[in-house]
Every structure is written in C-alpha cells, then in structure tokens.
Backbone as numpy.savetxt, mean C-alpha at the origin, in Angstrom:
# Nx Ny Nz CAx CAy CAz Cx Cy Cz
13.06 -4.51 20.59 12.40 -3.62 19.65 10.95 -3.40 20.08
10.56 -2.16 20.16 9.18 -1.82 20.51 8.35 -1.65 19.25
7.27 -2.41 19.14 6.36 -2.23 18.01 4.95 -2.03 18.55
4.09 -1.48 17.69 2.73 -1.16 18.12 1.73 -2.26 17.75
1.77 -2.71 16.49 0.88 -3.76 16.01 -0.59 -3.44 16.23
-0.98 -2.19 15.93 -2.37 -1.77 16.01 -2.99 -1.77 14.62
-4.18 -2.31 14.52 -4.88 -2.40 13.24 -5.85 -1.24 13.08
-5.79 -0.58 11.92 -6.67 0.56 11.64 -7.45 0.34 10.35
-8.68 0.84 10.35 -9.42 1.01 9.10 -8.93 2.30 8.46
-9.39 2.58 7.25 -9.00 3.84 6.60 -9.45 5.04 7.43
-10.67 4.99 7.95 -11.19 6.11 8.73 -10.47 6.29 10.05
-10.21 5.18 10.75 -9.54 5.32 12.05 -8.09 5.74 11.87
-7.45 5.32 10.75 -6.07 5.74 10.51 -6.02 7.24 10.19
-6.99 7.73 9.46 -7.02 9.17 9.17 -7.10 9.98 10.45
-7.95 9.57 11.37 -8.06 10.27 12.65 -6.76 10.12 13.45
-6.20 8.93 13.42 -4.94 8.65 14.14 -3.83 9.59 13.67
-3.70 9.75 12.35 -2.64 10.60 11.80 -2.89 12.07 12.12
-4.13 12.51 11.98 -4.43 13.93 12.21 -4.24 14.32 13.68
-4.37 13.35 14.59 -4.17 13.63 16.01 -2.76 13.29 16.48
-1.91 12.80 15.57 -0.61 12.25 15.96 0.41 13.35 16.25
1.22 13.15 17.26 2.30 14.08 17.60 3.60 13.57 16.98
3.98 14.16 15.86 5.20 13.75 15.18 6.46 14.37 15.79
6.29 15.24 16.78 7.45 15.84 17.44 7.92 17.10 16.73
9.09 17.57 17.14 9.61 18.84 16.61 10.24 18.68 15.23
10.62 17.45 14.88 11.19 17.19 13.55 10.35 16.12 12.88
9.26 16.51 12.22 8.37 15.52 11.60 9.01 14.90 10.36
8.54 13.73 9.94 9.08 13.10 8.73 8.82 13.94 7.48
9.78 13.92 6.58 9.68 14.73 5.36 9.67 13.90 4.08
9.71 12.58 4.21 9.65 11.71 3.05 8.87 10.44 3.41
8.41 9.76 2.36 7.79 8.44 2.50 8.57 7.48 1.62
8.88 6.30 2.14 9.53 5.26 1.34 8.58 4.06 1.27
8.23 3.65 0.05 7.29 2.54 -0.14 8.05 1.26 -0.46
7.65 0.18 0.19 8.23 -1.14 0.01 7.11 -2.14 -0.32
7.50 -3.35 -0.68 6.56 -4.48 -0.62 7.22 -5.59 0.19
6.40 -6.40 0.84 6.96 -7.44 1.68 7.53 -8.58 0.83
6.96 -8.81 -0.34 7.29 -9.97 -1.19 6.91 -11.25 -0.44
7.58 -11.52 0.67 7.21 -12.57 1.61 7.13 -11.92 2.99
6.00 -11.99 3.67 4.82 -12.79 3.37 4.02 -12.26 2.17
3.42 -13.20 1.46 2.50 -12.86 0.39 1.15 -12.47 1.01
0.23 -12.06 0.16 -1.11 -11.72 0.67 -1.78 -12.94 1.30
-1.58 -14.12 0.71 -2.19 -15.33 1.25 -1.56 -15.76 2.57
-0.29 -15.43 2.77 0.41 -15.83 4.00 0.16 -14.88 5.16
-0.37 -13.70 4.87 -0.53 -12.67 5.89 -1.57 -13.07 6.92
-1.21 -12.95 8.21 -2.13 -13.25 9.30 -2.14 -12.14 10.35
-1.99 -10.92 9.90 -2.11 -9.77 10.79 -1.09 -9.75 11.91
-1.58 -9.64 13.13 -0.71 -9.48 14.31 0.25 -10.66 14.47
-0.21 -11.86 14.15 0.66 -13.03 14.23 1.86 -12.90 13.28
1.61 -12.42 12.07 2.69 -12.23 11.11 3.63 -11.13 11.56
3.09 -10.06 12.12 3.94 -8.97 12.60 4.87 -9.43 13.71
4.39 -10.32 14.56 5.24 -10.85 15.62 6.43 -11.61 15.04
6.18 -12.38 13.98 7.27 -13.09 13.31 8.24 -12.15 12.64
7.72 -11.08 12.01 8.56 -10.09 11.36 9.43 -9.38 12.40
8.86 -9.08 13.56 9.62 -8.45 14.62 10.81 -9.33 15.03
10.58 -10.62 15.21 11.67 -11.53 15.59 12.75 -11.57 14.52
12.32 -11.53 13.25 13.28 -11.53 12.14 14.16 -10.29 12.19
13.54 -9.13 12.38 14.31 -7.89 12.46 15.25 -7.90 13.65
14.79 -8.38 14.79 15.62 -8.43 15.99 16.81 -9.36 15.79
16.62 -10.44 15.02 17.73 -11.36 14.76 18.81 -10.70 13.90
18.42 -9.65 13.16 19.38 -8.91 12.33 20.01 -7.76 13.10
19.56 -7.57 14.35 20.10 -6.49 15.16 19.51 -5.13 14.88
18.35 -5.10 14.21 17.72 -3.82 13.91 17.09 -3.24 15.18
17.25 -1.95 15.44 16.61 -1.33 16.60 15.15 -0.97 16.36
14.75 -0.95 15.09 13.38 -0.58 14.71 13.09 -1.21 13.36
11.93 -0.90 12.80 11.55 -1.44 11.50 10.79 -0.40 10.71
10.04 -0.80 9.68 9.17 0.14 8.97 8.07 0.65 9.92
7.38 1.66 9.49 6.36 2.27 10.35 4.97 1.67 10.14
4.69 1.24 8.91 3.36 0.74 8.60 3.45 -0.51 7.75
2.52 -1.44 7.97 2.28 -2.56 7.07 0.84 -2.44 6.60
0.63 -2.44 5.29 -0.71 -2.24 4.75 -1.14 -3.47 3.97
-2.32 -4.00 4.32 -2.80 -5.26 3.76 -4.29 -5.16 3.45
-4.86 -6.29 3.03 -6.29 -6.34 2.76 -7.11 -6.05 4.01
-6.58 -6.44 5.18 -7.36 -6.30 6.42 -7.12 -4.99 7.15
-6.40 -4.06 6.55 -6.26 -2.76 7.19 -4.86 -2.19 7.13
-4.67 -1.14 7.90 -3.39 -0.43 8.00 -2.84 -0.71 9.39
-1.68 -1.37 9.45 -1.10 -1.80 10.71 0.10 -0.93 11.08
0.09 -0.42 12.31 1.25 0.34 12.78 2.31 -0.62 13.30
3.56 -0.23 13.14 4.68 -1.07 13.58 5.63 -0.21 14.40
6.67 0.38 13.82 7.50 1.34 14.54 6.73 2.66 14.68
6.74 3.30 15.85 6.04 4.58 15.99 6.50 5.60 14.95
5.55 6.33 14.38 5.88 7.28 13.31 6.66 8.49 13.79
6.77 8.67 15.08 7.58 9.78 15.62 9.04 9.39 15.78
9.38 8.14 15.43 10.75 7.64 15.57 11.33 7.29 14.20
12.64 7.38 14.09 13.30 6.98 12.85 13.21 5.46 12.71
12.77 4.98 11.56 12.64 3.56 11.33 13.87 2.96 10.67
13.83 1.65 10.48 14.89 0.93 9.79 14.25 0.18 8.64
14.54 0.62 7.41 13.87 0.00 6.26 14.54 0.29 4.93
15.37 1.35 4.83 15.92 1.72 3.51 17.33 2.31 3.61
18.07 1.94 4.65 19.45 2.44 4.82 19.49 3.97 4.77
20.12 4.53 3.74 20.22 6.00 3.68 18.85 6.65 3.60
17.85 5.89 3.14 16.50 6.43 3.06 15.78 6.49 4.39
16.40 5.94 5.45 15.78 6.01 6.78 15.75 7.45 7.30
16.85 8.17 7.06 16.97 9.54 7.56 18.42 9.91 7.73
18.66 11.11 8.23 20.01 11.59 8.49 20.03 12.25 9.86
21.18 12.18 10.52 21.25 12.57 11.92 22.06 13.84 12.15
21.54 14.72 13.02 22.30 15.85 13.55 23.14 15.36 14.72
22.52 14.59 15.57 23.19 13.99 16.73 22.63 12.59 16.90
23.20 11.82 17.83 22.82 10.43 18.00 21.30 10.26 18.20
20.67 11.17 18.89 19.25 11.02 19.19 18.39 12.07 18.49
18.96 12.79 17.53 18.20 13.86 16.88 18.42 13.84 15.37
17.43 13.41 14.61 17.58 13.38 13.16 17.41 14.78 12.55
18.07 15.01 11.43 17.82 16.23 10.67 16.61 16.05 9.76
16.39 14.81 9.35 15.18 14.44 8.62 15.02 12.93 8.72
13.82 12.45 8.47 13.61 11.01 8.40 12.36 10.71 7.59
12.21 9.46 7.23 11.10 9.05 6.36 10.15 8.11 7.09
8.95 8.03 6.55 7.99 7.01 6.98 8.13 5.82 6.03
8.44 4.66 6.58 8.57 3.45 5.78 7.26 2.67 5.76
6.77 2.39 4.55 5.49 1.68 4.39 5.73 0.38 3.64
5.37 -0.73 4.25 5.42 -2.05 3.61 4.02 -2.42 3.12
3.90 -2.63 1.82 2.63 -3.12 1.26 2.72 -4.64 1.19
1.81 -5.31 1.85 1.87 -6.77 1.94 1.59 -7.41 0.59
2.51 -8.26 0.15 2.37 -8.96 -1.12 3.60 -8.78 -1.98
3.61 -9.50 -3.11 4.69 -9.40 -4.08 4.15 -8.70 -5.33
4.74 -7.58 -5.70 4.21 -6.77 -6.80 5.20 -6.65 -7.95
5.90 -7.74 -8.23 6.77 -7.78 -9.40 5.97 -7.99 -10.68
4.81 -8.61 -10.58 4.04 -8.94 -11.79 2.64 -8.31 -11.83
2.24 -7.62 -10.78 0.92 -6.99 -10.77 0.86 -5.86 -9.77
0.05 -4.86 -10.06 -0.06 -3.69 -9.18 -0.97 -4.00 -8.00
-0.99 -3.09 -7.03 -1.91 -3.21 -5.91 -3.34 -3.23 -6.43
-4.20 -3.97 -5.73 -5.60 -3.99 -6.12 -6.47 -4.26 -4.90
-7.77 -4.16 -5.09 -8.72 -4.45 -4.03 -8.56 -3.56 -2.82
-8.81 -4.12 -1.65 -8.74 -3.36 -0.40 -7.32 -2.91 -0.08
-6.34 -3.72 -0.50 -4.95 -3.31 -0.28 -4.68 -1.97 -0.95
-5.09 -1.86 -2.20 -4.87 -0.61 -2.94 -5.60 0.56 -2.28
-6.86 0.35 -1.91 -7.62 1.41 -1.26 -6.97 1.84 0.04
-6.48 0.89 0.82 -5.83 1.21 2.09 -4.53 1.99 1.88
-3.75 1.58 0.86 -2.49 2.28 0.58 -2.77 3.70 0.15
-3.69 3.87 -0.79 -3.98 5.21 -1.30 -4.50 6.13 -0.20
-5.36 5.59 0.65 -5.91 6.38 1.75 -4.81 6.79 2.72
-3.92 5.84 3.06 -2.83 6.14 3.99 -1.88 7.18 3.41
-1.53 7.03 2.14 -0.63 7.99 1.51 -1.24 9.38 1.49
-2.52 9.46 1.14 -3.16 10.78 1.03 -3.18 11.49 2.38
-3.57 10.79 3.45 -3.67 11.47 4.73 -2.28 11.83 5.26
-1.29 10.99 5.03 0.07 11.32 5.47 0.62 12.52 4.70
0.45 12.52 3.39 0.98 13.62 2.58 0.27 14.93 2.90
-1.05 14.87 3.07 -1.80 16.08 3.40 -1.41 16.61 4.78
-1.32 15.72 5.76 -1.03 16.14 7.13 0.39 16.67 7.28
1.34 16.03 6.61 2.75 16.41 6.73 3.17 17.44 5.69
2.28 17.79 4.78 2.61 18.78 3.75 3.62 18.27 2.75
3.57 16.98 2.43 4.54 16.39 1.51 4.09 16.55 0.06
5.07 16.66 -0.84 4.80 16.79 -2.26 5.11 15.47 -2.97
4.79 15.42 -4.26 5.01 14.18 -5.02 6.46 13.73 -4.97
7.38 14.69 -5.01 8.80 14.33 -5.00 9.26 13.78 -3.65
8.44 13.94 -2.63 8.77 13.38 -1.31 8.32 11.93 -1.17
7.62 11.45 -2.19 7.14 10.07 -2.20 8.16 9.23 -2.97
8.87 8.35 -2.27 9.97 7.60 -2.89 9.74 6.09 -2.76
10.50 5.34 -3.56 10.48 3.89 -3.52 11.76 3.38 -2.87
11.71 2.19 -2.33 12.91 1.57 -1.76 14.03 1.55 -2.79
13.70 1.25 -4.05 14.74 1.16 -5.07 15.36 2.52 -5.42
14.75 3.61 -4.97 15.38 4.92 -5.14 16.59 5.06 -4.23
16.64 4.25 -3.17 17.70 4.36 -2.17 18.68 3.20 -2.21
18.23 2.04 -2.64 19.05 0.83 -2.62 18.87 0.04 -3.90
19.86 -0.80 -4.29 19.73 -1.62 -5.48 18.78 -2.80 -5.24
17.52 -2.61 -5.52 16.48 -3.61 -5.27 15.32 -3.36 -6.22
14.46 -4.37 -6.41 13.24 -4.20 -7.20 12.12 -3.56 -6.39
12.24 -3.55 -5.09 11.21 -3.11 -4.15 10.78 -1.67 -4.45
9.50 -1.38 -4.50 8.32 -2.13 -4.02 7.66 -3.02 -5.08
8.44 -3.58 -5.99 7.89 -4.44 -7.02 8.03 -3.82 -8.40
8.42 -4.63 -9.38 8.65 -4.12 -10.73 7.39 -3.54 -11.38
6.23 -4.01 -10.95 4.98 -3.52 -11.54 4.57 -2.15 -11.01
5.15 -1.74 -9.90 4.79 -0.45 -9.29 5.69 0.64 -9.86
5.12 1.49 -10.70 5.85 2.57 -11.35 5.44 3.91 -10.74
6.36 4.85 -10.71 6.07 6.14 -10.08 4.95 6.90 -10.81
5.00 6.89 -12.16 3.97 7.63 -12.88 2.59 7.02 -12.67
2.52 5.68 -12.58 1.24 5.02 -12.29 0.73 5.42 -10.92
1.61 5.40 -9.92 1.20 5.73 -8.56 0.70 7.16 -8.45
1.42 8.10 -9.06 1.02 9.50 -8.97 -0.31 9.74 -9.67
-0.54 9.04 -10.78 -1.83 9.17 -11.46 -2.95 8.61 -10.61
-2.71 7.46 -9.98 -3.72 6.86 -9.12 -4.01 7.74 -7.90
-2.98 8.35 -7.36 -3.18 9.26 -6.23 -4.00 10.47 -6.63
-3.78 10.95 -7.85 -4.56 12.09 -8.34 -6.03 11.71 -8.46
-6.30 10.54 -9.00 -7.68 10.06 -9.11 -8.30 9.90 -7.73
-7.54 9.31 -6.82 -8.03 9.10 -5.47 -8.32 10.44 -4.79
-7.44 11.41 -5.01 -7.63 12.73 -4.41 -8.87 13.42 -4.92
-9.21 13.20 -6.19 -10.39 13.84 -6.77 -11.68 13.19 -6.28
-11.63 11.88 -6.08 -12.85 11.15 -5.79 -12.92 10.59 -4.38
-11.85 10.76 -3.60 -11.83 10.22 -2.24 -11.99 8.72 -2.28
-12.97 8.21 -1.54 -13.28 6.78 -1.61 -14.34 6.62 -2.71
-13.90 6.43 -3.97 -14.85 6.47 -5.09 -15.89 5.37 -5.02
-17.12 5.73 -5.35 -18.23 4.79 -5.41 -18.82 4.84 -6.82
-19.33 3.72 -7.30 -19.96 3.74 -8.62 -21.25 4.57 -8.61
-21.60 5.12 -9.75 -22.87 5.84 -9.88 -24.01 4.86 -9.63
-25.15 5.36 -9.13 -26.28 4.46 -8.81 -26.67 3.56 -9.97
-26.68 4.10 -11.20 -27.09 3.30 -12.35 -26.08 2.20 -12.70
-24.83 2.33 -12.20 -23.78 1.37 -12.54 -23.43 0.44 -11.40
-24.10 0.60 -10.26 -23.70 -0.14 -9.07 -23.80 -1.66 -9.25
-24.91 -2.14 -9.83 -25.08 -3.59 -10.02 -23.99 -4.15 -10.91
-23.70 -3.45 -12.01 -22.66 -3.92 -12.92 -21.28 -3.88 -12.29
-21.03 -2.84 -11.51 -19.72 -2.72 -10.84 -19.52 -3.87 -9.85
-20.53 -4.12 -9.02 -20.41 -5.19 -8.03 -20.30 -6.56 -8.69
-21.02 -6.75 -9.80 -20.93 -8.01 -10.55 -19.51 -8.22 -11.07
-18.90 -7.17 -11.62 -17.53 -7.28 -12.16 -16.52 -7.56 -11.04
-16.74 -6.95 -9.86 -15.83 -7.18 -8.74 -15.94 -8.62 -8.23
-17.17 -9.13 -8.18 -17.37 -10.51 -7.72 -16.68 -11.51 -8.65
-16.70 -11.22 -9.95 -16.04 -12.09 -10.92 -14.52 -11.91 -10.92
-14.06 -10.82 -10.32 -12.63 -10.55 -10.31 -12.10 -10.11 -11.66
-12.94 -9.42 -12.45 -12.52 -9.01 -13.79 -11.36 -8.02 -13.74
-11.40 -7.07 -12.83 -10.29 -6.14 -12.63 -10.51 -5.40 -11.32
-9.63 -5.65 -10.35 -9.76 -5.02 -9.04 -8.85 -3.81 -8.90
-8.21 -3.37 -9.99 -7.19 -2.33 -9.88 -7.68 -0.94 -10.24
-8.94 -0.81 -10.69 -9.39 0.51 -11.15 -10.47 1.08 -10.23
-10.67 2.40 -10.35 -11.72 3.09 -9.61 -12.96 3.19 -10.48
-14.14 3.31 -9.87 -15.38 3.40 -10.66 -15.39 4.57 -11.64
-14.76 5.69 -11.28 -14.81 6.87 -12.13 -13.59 7.01 -13.04
-12.75 5.98 -13.09 -11.51 6.06 -13.85 -11.74 5.85 -15.34
-11.10 6.67 -16.17 -11.18 6.49 -17.62 -10.35 5.28 -18.02
-10.82 4.55 -19.04 -10.09 3.38 -19.52 -9.94 3.49 -21.04
-8.95 2.75 -21.57 -8.71 2.75 -23.00 -9.42 1.56 -23.66
-9.54 1.62 -24.98 -10.22 0.55 -25.74 -9.55 -0.80 -25.50
-8.21 -0.81 -25.40 -7.51 -2.08 -25.20 -7.91 -2.73 -23.88
-8.18 -1.92 -22.86 -8.62 -2.45 -21.57 -9.98 -3.13 -21.73
-10.88 -2.50 -22.48 -12.22 -3.06 -22.67 -12.13 -4.44 -23.29
-11.32 -4.58 -24.34 -11.22 -5.87 -25.02 -10.49 -6.89 -24.15
-9.55 -6.44 -23.34 -8.87 -7.37 -22.42 -9.85 -7.92 -21.39
-10.77 -7.07 -20.90 -11.77 -7.49 -19.93 -12.80 -8.43 -20.60
-13.20 -8.10 -21.83 -14.13 -8.98 -22.54 -13.51 -10.36 -22.77
-12.22 -10.38 -23.10 -11.53 -11.66 -23.28 -11.49 -12.44 -21.97
-11.23 -11.76 -20.87 -11.19 -12.43 -19.56 -12.57 -12.99 -19.22
-13.63 -12.21 -19.49 -14.99 -12.68 -19.24 -15.30 -13.91 -20.10
-14.89 -13.88 -21.35 -15.11 -15.02 -22.23 -14.39 -16.27 -21.70
-13.16 -16.08 -21.20 -12.41 -17.22 -20.65 -13.10 -17.80 -19.43
-13.68 -16.91 -18.58 -14.39 -17.38 -17.39 -15.61 -18.20 -17.80
-16.37 -17.69 -18.76 -17.57 -18.39 -19.22 -17.20 -19.73 -19.87
-16.12 -19.76 -20.63 -15.68 -20.99 -21.28 -15.29 -22.04 -20.24
-14.58 -21.59 -19.19 -14.18 -22.51 -18.12 -15.40 -23.04 -17.39
-16.41 -22.20 -17.16 -17.63 -22.64 -16.49 -18.38 -23.67 -17.33
-18.48 -23.42 -18.63 -19.19 -24.35 -19.52 -18.47 -25.69 -19.60
-17.15 -25.64 -19.65 -16.37 -26.86 -19.72 -16.53 -27.68 -18.45
-16.59 -26.98 -17.32 -16.77 -27.65 -16.04 -18.13 -28.32 -15.95
-19.17 -27.63 -16.45 -20.54 -28.19 -16.41 -20.67 -29.43 -17.31
-19.97 -29.41 -18.46 -20.05 -30.54 -19.38 -19.38 -31.78 -18.83
-18.39 -31.57 -17.95 -17.65 -32.71 -17.39 -18.38 -33.37 -16.22
-19.47 -32.71 -15.74 -20.22 -33.28 -14.61 -21.14 -34.41 -15.04
C-alpha cells in the first residue's frame, strides 16, 4: 500500500488542494469518519500512520482513507486522485477495473466522538479542510456524508450530527479563521486556557443555557482550586 504521510497546516493544505491534480474524474463526495482508536492522546503523527498502514495491509486493503486530521495538522494518506478504502459502497463506483464513475474523499478525524464534538485545533483543521475541498471540487452540502450513511456504524461518532456540522461550516465560511474582537481577546484567551469551551467560534451566537453551563463549569474549577489549596 502506498501512503503519503505528509503533514500540512491549514494554509499549506489549502495551497496543496488548489494546486492538486484530481484527474479526469475528480471526487464528488466526502465521507467523514472518526478513528475512535487511536484517541487524541494516543496519536503520534507519522508513527501512528505507519501502524495504521500495517493494520490495513493485514486486512488486505489496497488503500485507505485519504486524510487523517488531528490537533497537529492535516495528514495525507491515500492520494486524493485515487479511490480509497474506508466506507465500502461509499468508496465509489466503477465503470471499469481502473476507472471509477465516481468516488469519495475519506476523512478520518482523530479521536472518539461518541460523547463530544470536535474542538480546539482538531475542529479548526477539519473545518478548514472541508471548506477548501468543497470549494475546490464544487461540492454541495448533500455531498458531505458520514460513514454511517453508508454502513451500519456510529462513525463518525454519535455526537457528530449533520445539522450541527452544516451550521458550523456556515459559521466558518462567514468568518474564515475567526478571531476574537480586540476588546474581547484577553477574555477569550483566558477562557481557552481554562478549557471552559473549546467547541465554539469567537463570533458564534450562544443561548442562555450555554452561559449558565459555562458559569457552573467555572464555579466547579474555582471550587476544586480552593479545595486543593486548603489541603496543602
């Protein structure tokens, strides 16, 4: 199995995609997965990809997904000009043995998302990759699919819902790489350092219930700190 294992930042991946030769039959769908295992903590970049390659080869797969997206960047795996192996019928359909009538780009998001959505740099990397792929290939929302749309599985995680993803993509499209307003920058960075909520954008509207949930989380953090200081 030939894999690339090249690491990209959001900016270098955008240039990579815009200059990429997808051939005469470019991909017309995207299929999103999650790795589940390895988890985010287990991920070690190129070393992990080498292990994943051996696992796929042991199953007799000729290829794998096209991208692995993690906190440390966007990693290429199977070349995007080739049909991948990741979702059975969702991989593509063939006119002839070496010529597909259509095929999809398979994206593995590193981590297990059965109980929580993408957040932090992983989320930013996924949103950036999806936007540049959809814009470059002329894909619509209905061309963005989940592994569970093709096979009986929870993948890409029970917490990842289509309506949530499309809303997040809309926000990302409006604001690009959103930055907090100058007057809010200190507060935004403080909240990120505390880990109060890494899943939202600076310009995103929130509901009252979110505000009270964050205040409760802050109160719990302060209570834990005070308890720790008293025990010293």
